[in-house]
C-alpha positions, -999 to 999 in steps of 0.1 A, spaced: 64 71 -30 82 43 -25 96 34 10 132 39 -3 123 75 -20 108 83 16 144 70 33 163 90 9 144 121 11 147 116 51 184 114 48 189 144 26 167 162 51 188 150 82 220 159 63 208 199 62 219 220 91 190 239 105 212 271 111 215 274 74 181 280 68 155 308 74 130 305 107 104 296 81 124 270 64 136 256 94 100 250 110 91 231 78 122 210 82 114 202 116 80 192 106 92 171 74 116 148 93 88 133 119 61 133 92 85 113 68 96 89 97 60 83 105 51 75 69 82 49 68 71 33 97 36 30 87 47 18 50 70 -9 64 40 -22 84 14 -25 56 8 -56 39 21 -62 4 -10 -48 -21 -4 -70 -46 -13 -107 -34 -34 -116 -65 -15 -139 -88 -25 -143 -126 -37 -180 -114 -58 -168 -88 -70 -141 -109 -79 -167 -139 -98 -192 -111 -118 -161 -103 -131 -150 -136 -137 -184 -143 -160 -186 -111 -174 -150 -120 -185 -162 -154 -201 -193 -141 -219 -173 -116 -233 -149 -141 -244 -180 -163 -263 -196 -137 -278 -158 -128 -267 -164 -90 -258 -136 -73 -256 -156 -39 -229 -180 -58 -212 -150 -71 -207 -138 -35 -196 -173 -24 -169 -172 -48 -156 -138 -38 -156 -150 -1 -138 -180 -13 -113 -159 -33 -105 -136 -4 -99 -163 18 -80 -183 -6 -59 -152 -12 -49 -149 24 -32 -184 23 
């Protein structure tokens, strides 16, 4: 679920008056609001997952192919590490 969708759900829940609910529904309502707030906070703190660009992926695939051709697992590990470091720049 996107952060925007969670915020919309939270807003909708906050606009419901608990007096209009059964006790069981009110208990769920009281649990859902804090859970959504926590989920939104955590989602907003997360790093973007899509840092891999097309160019970086192409470079990596070239390096993997080269390491496979050389039959070198050490070279492959080194190149994978290089990619992680480069991707964090």
